[in-house]
N, C-alpha and C positions, 0 to 999 in steps of 0.2 A: 894759872887760869888762862884758858885760851882766849885769844882775842876774837871777838865776834866779827869784826870787820877788818881783818888784816887785808883782805883784798875785796874787790867789788865782785860779788856773786850776782849774776844776772840771769834769771830764767827767761829764756826766749821761747815764745810759742809761734809755731808756723803751721802751714797747711790748714788744719781744722780748727783753729782758735776763733771763737766768735766774739771778737772785740775789735774796736777801731783804735788804732794807735799808729804813731809814726814809725815806719820801719827803721830798724837799726842796721840789719844786714840782709842781703838777699840769699835765699837758700837755693835758688834755681835761676837759670837764664830765662825761663818763661815767666810771663807775668801772672798767669792764673794756674791754679791747680784744680782739676775736676775730680771728684771722688764719687763713684757709684755707691750709693748707700746700701744697696742690696748685696753687692759682691765685695765691696771694699777696694776695688780696682781704681787706681789713680791715673790721670792723664794730665799733661801739661799743654797749655795753649796760651797765645797772646790775646785771643778773643774767642767768644763762644756765642752761638745762636741757638735758642730753644724755640721749637715750633710744634704745635699740636692742634688737631681738630677740636679738642676739648680744652676748656680753660686750664691754664697752668697756674698753680698757686705759688706765689713768692713769699717765702718765710724768712724772718730775720733770725739767723742762727745765734746771734749774739744777744738776743732778747727773748730767751725761753721759747724759741720757735714761734714767735708771734706772727700772725699773718700780716702781710704788707698790702698785697693786692693780687688780682688775677687778670690774666690776659692770655691770648692764644699765641703770642710771639714776644720773646725777649731777646735783647742783645746785651752782652756784658763785656766790658773791657776794664783795664786798670786805669783808675782815675788819679787825681792828685792826692798827695799825702798817703799813698798806699791804700786808698779806699777804692771800692768798686764803683765803676760808672755803669749804671743800669738804665736801659731804655726799653720802652714797650711800644708795640705798634697799635695804633688806633686810627681808623678812618684813612689809612694809607700814609699816615705820618708817624714818626718816632718821637715819643715824648719821654723826657728824663724822669726817672723815679726820684721823688724827693726823699731826702734823708741821707744818713751816713751809714754805709755798710762795709764791713770788712770781710764778712763771710755770710753767705746766704744759701738757701736750699730752694731748688725748683722741683715741684712734684706735679705730675698729671692729676688733675682733680678727680677724674673718673677712674683712676687706677690703671689707665692704659699706658701706652708708650709714647714718649716725646721723641721727636727727631732732633738730634743734637749735631750741629755742624761746628767743627773746631779745626785747628790746624792739622790734626792728624787724619781728618776725613769726616765721615758721617756715621753716627751710631744711634741706636734707639734704646732709651732707658726710661725707667719709671720715676726715679728720684735721684737727683744729683746735687752735691754740695759744691759750691764754687767759692774758693778762697783766694785772696790776694797772696801771691807767692812771695812773701817777704818775711824776714825775721823781724820781730818787734819785741819790745819788753812785755813780759807777761805780767798781768795784774793779779796779784794774789787774791784768791777767792772769787774772782770775777770771770774767769775763763770757763766756757762751757762747750763741750763737745756733744754731738748728737749721734745716736745710733737707732736703727730700726729694731723694734722688739722682735720682729720675725726673723731677724738675722743679726742678733746682738754680737758685737765684736769683743774679743778678749781685751783686758786692760792693756796688754802689750801693744795692741793696735794703736791706741791713743798715745802711749808714751813715746812712740817714734816721732810724734809731732812736737815734742817738748825738748828743748836744749838748755843747757846751763853753761855760762862762761864766767871765768874768773880773770880779774885784771892781771893776776900774776901767773896762775896755773893754766889759764886758757880754757879750752873746752873740757868741762867736767861731766859731760852728758853721760858717759859710761859709769860715773860714780853715783848716779841718782839711785836712791833707795826708797822703798815705799814705807811710809809711816802708818797710814790708815787707808783701808780700801772698803768703802761702803757700796761699791759698784758691782764687784764680781758676784756676790751672792744675790744681787737684785737685778742682774742684767736682763732678766726676762719679765721684769715687773715695770710697768709704766711709772715714770717718776724721774726726779733729778737726784743723782747720787754723787757724793763728794769723795775725792781721793786726795790724800796729803802726801807729798813727796819731800824728800830731804836730800841735801848734799853737803859735803864738808871739804874745804880746800886743804892744802898742805899745811897751812898755819893753824888749822883747827877751827877755822870759822865755819859755823853751821848756818845754812839757809834753808828755809822751808817754803814750800809752794803748794797751795791748795787749788784744785780745779774741779769742775763738775762735769758729769756725764749725764745727759738727759736721754732716757730710754723713751722713745716716742713710737707711736703707731702711725705709720704713713701708708699702710696697706689698706686699700678699700675692700669692703666685704664683697662677696660674690652671690648674686641671686641665681639659684639653680631652678631649672624648669624646662619644659618642652619648648624648644626654639623653632620647631617646624612651623611653617606657614599653614594656617588653617583656612579651609574654604567653607563658606556658609552661604545659603541662599538669601537672596534679597527679601524673601518672604519671611525670614526668621531673624532672630536677634541673638548674637553671640553673648554668652553669659560671662561677662568680664569678672564678676565677683567670684564665680566658681573657679575660673582659671587662676585668679590671684591667690585663692586659698590653697591651690596646689603647689605654689612656689615655696621654696625654702631658702634660707640664707646661711652661708658659711662665712666665717671671719677668722683671721689669724689670731685674734685676741678675745674679742667679745662673743657672747652668746646672744644672738639676735632672733627675736621671735618673728613669725610671719606677720603679725599685726603691725610691725614697724614698716612694712612695705607700703608705699603710697603710689598713687597713679600720678605720674609727672605730667603726662600728656595723653590725650585720647582723640585721635583723628577718625576713629571708626564710628562712634555712636551717631554723630551728626550726618554720616554718609552711609548708614547701614542699608539704605534702599538704592544706593547708587553703585553700579558695577565699578570695581576697581580694588586696589590693594591699599590698606590703611594700617598705620602703626599705632600700637598702644605701648607707651613707655612707662615702666614701673621703676621706682627708685627706692633706695634704702641707704641709711647712713649708720656708721658705727658710733661708739661713744666718743671717739676722737674726732668726729666730724668728717671722716673719709666717706665719700659717697660713690655709689655705683648704680648703673641702670641696667634694665633688662627690657629688650624690645620684642614684642609679639606682633607678628604681621597677620592681618585678617584680610582675606580676599573675598569680596562680595561677588558671588557668581549668579548667573541666570541658569537655573535648573528646572524651569517651568516650561512645559511644552505648550504650543499653541492650542487654543480651544476651537471647537467646531460649532457651526450653526447650519441647519438644513434638514431636509426630509430624509429619514433613515429607512423608510419602508415604502414600497410601491406595490400596487396590485394592478395587473394589466391583462387584457384579453390576448389570447394567442395570436390574433390577427392584428393587434395594435402595434404601433411602432414606438419603441422607447430605447434610445441609444445611451451609451455610457457618457457621451459628451453632454447629453441633455441632463442626465442625473448630476454630473459634475458641475454643470452651470448653476445648479440650484444649491450648491454648497459654498460656504465661506469659512475662512479660518482667520483667527486674530491672536496676536501675541501681545502680552502686556508691555514688553520692552520694544519689540520690533514693529508693532502695529499690524496692519493688514497683510496677511500672508496668503490670501486666496490665489494669487498668481502662481504660487509655488506648490499647489496641490498636484499630486501625481497619483497614478493608479498603481497600487502595490500588488494587488491580486484581483484577477477578473475571472469569475466562474460563470459569468452571465452571457458575454458576447458569443453569438452563434447559437444560442439556445432560447432566444426570445420567442420562438414559435412553438416551443415544447412546454407542455404542462409540467409544472414543478416549481420549486423554490430555489433561487440562486442568490449569490452574494457577490458584492464588489467591495474590496477594501481600498480606501483612499488613504494617502499619507501626506503629511506636511511637516516641515522642520523649520525652526527659527535659525537665526544666524549663529547661535551657539551650539547648534547640532541637536537640540532637544526635539524629539520627534513624537508625534501622536498620530493615531489612526482613527478612521471613521468608517464603520461598516454599514452598507446599504443592502437591504434584502429586497428582492423582486419576486413576487408571487405571480407566476404566469398561470392563468386559469383558462379552462376550455369554454370559449364563448360560441362554439359551433355545435348546435344540437345534431341529433341523428339525421342523416340525409336519406331521403326516400328516392329510389330510382325506379323507373319503368323500363323494363328490358326491351330491347329492340323489337322482339316479337309481339309485344303488346303496345308499342308506341302508336302514336296517332299517324295514320297514313291518309292523306287527303288527295283527291283528284280534282283539279280545277274544273269548274269554278267553285268547288266546295271550300268554305272558309270557316275558321273558328276565331272568335274574339277571346280576349283574356277572361272575360266574365263567363263565357260559355265553357272554357276549359275548366275553370274553378268549379262551376256547377256540375259538369260531367264527372269530375273526380269526386265531388261530394256525393252525388247520387250513386256512385259505384262504391261508396264507403271507403275510399282511399284517403280522404281527408274529412275533417269535421270543422264546419264554419258556423260560428254563432254571431250574435249581434255585436259582441265585443272583440271579434277577431279582426286583426289587421292583415291584409294581404299586400305584399310588396314584391313585385317582379324585379329581381336584380339582374336577370338575363333574359333577353327576348330577341333572338335572331330571326324569328318567324314573321313578326309584324312588319309589313312592308314588302315581304316576299311571298305573299299568299298564293300568287299565281306563277311563281318561279320554281321549277323543279329543283329539289335539293333537300338536304338534311339539316334541320335547324335546331339548335339547343335552346331549351327554355329552363328557367329556374325561378323559384319564388320562395319567400319566407312567409311563414304563418306565425303570428304571435297574438297573445290575448292578455287581458288585464291581470290574469293570475300569474303572469311571468313565464308561461309556457311558450315555447317556440319550436319550430321545426323548419327544415329546409327540404325542398322538393325539386328534383331535376328530372327532365324528360326530354324527348326529341319529337319533332314533328317532321314527317317526310312528305314532301309534295312531289307527286309523280305525274308522269304524262299519261299513263294507262294504269288500269287496275292491276294489282298484283295479288294473285290468289293466295299466295303464301302469307299475306299480311292481313291484319284485321282492318277492315275499312269502316270508318264511322262516318255516317252521313249526318251532317249538322242540321237536321230538321228539328227545331225545338218542339213543335206541336206533336210530331210523331214520337219523339223520345218521351215527352210527357205522357202521351196516351199509352204507349207501350209499357212504360214503367208502372203507371197506375193500374193497368189491366193485370199485369203479372202480380203485382202486390195484392190486388183485391180478389183474385180468383185462383189462389194457390191450390185449394182442395180440388176444384174442378179440373184444373190443369193436370194435377197428379192423377186424378181418376181417368181422365182421357188418355194420359200417357200409359196408364196400367192396362186399360182395355186394348189400346193399340198394340201393346207388347204381347198380350194374350193372343190377339188375332194373328200377329206375325208368327208366333210360335205354332198356332194351329195350322196355319197355311203351310208352314215349313214341314210339319209332321205329315199332313195330307199329301203333300207333294212327293214325299219319300215312300208312300205305300205302293205295293204291286197292283196292277189293274185286275179287276175281278173277271173270272171266267164267264164267258157269255153263255147264258142258258137259253135254250129254245123251248118255247112253250107252244104246244099245239092248240089250235083253236078248236073248240068243240063244235062238233057238227050239230 
């Protein structure tokens, strides 16, 4: 029968063993071993610093990955008794983490990258296991290794961290054999799986050692969606619910529905009418408690152009004066964000200037912009109408020619024109002389322009222009009018009352003229001689 304890068989666990114990031997000159849980790569260092903008979770690898605390900065060194000395930063001070730890895991809570400073330099990792780099006695059934379900390691990876020594045979590590393996077939399943190892020394003594491998999910889920910044008017409201429903979640292990997404923070809603860029942060967690966030930026913009106040249509006489500046002065522009923009009104298009005395319809387009470049226009139409009626002229051959001391007053001129049927004046007719170069020059030789307007209550009007020539002597080539009011009245009344008689007299005179003309053209009769009877 073999002796079971011929020599002392001692299983020694190092690197990744999650238990506190006094070290027996040291396996490395460095105090700490760092292992990247995603790649399995190991690094040695005497101290290590973990820093992240996001909270870093500290997990006790020796106690089923139980959470210890979170902070944004940790420092780890080798403490007394082969245990880790862990400090965290708070308020500018470093405070020691209470408890006894021989192996711990640091993981970025958001699934991002931590900045790790160690003796070999600086690197970025998501999850790292730190172990006191000592050999210590292994406790059968109490040792636990950890692996990420997204990158489960083979059993051989963990066996390299277990050694066995015999007091007679020495190092028997290469004699270790596997008795039972519950891990390999379950390495992609969350849980804790046991592995039993055995070794036999040269005397036939057999020793068994059982340890656990915990398959954990330390990978945060990912929220997928449109990350582009969206612009929306301050007059509208961005539909957060609709966008949230468009998001999807992917995870390395769990199937996560959209309904699990929550709104962690919303800086937009309270500022939706204030120009600027605001964040909406969505969050989701998997069944292992790994969390991730998704940020949507909303930019509130001003896309509303200024509004106008003022007259948009004018009707003017062709002789009236209306300038673009006058029209512009009657306009104002206002913007909801920038306030009064009247001072920034410009003329974009002017089809009116230079045509104000031409009958027709013309337009001027004014433009204004706010500080964000939003522009609006305002069109003003001008209807130029003909306010000058037909002008009556008396040709020079029929103008008034007066020889001093002959004079005509304005009333005499109007009455003369009325009696000669050139104008019609009633009781409601207004006469307005707008040009009179004659009055005051009645005895001064020269040619004087005269003009007057006639208008009545029916809205009818006319313009009359003529000249008065004052000469020194009579001019036979011109019509001379003697301003004798009684003579004119008598002559006019006589002609009007005796039209038939005058026509008859003219006819008789014409006959007599013809008869005389005929008689004058006859040959003289031969003279006849008559004898007187005796």
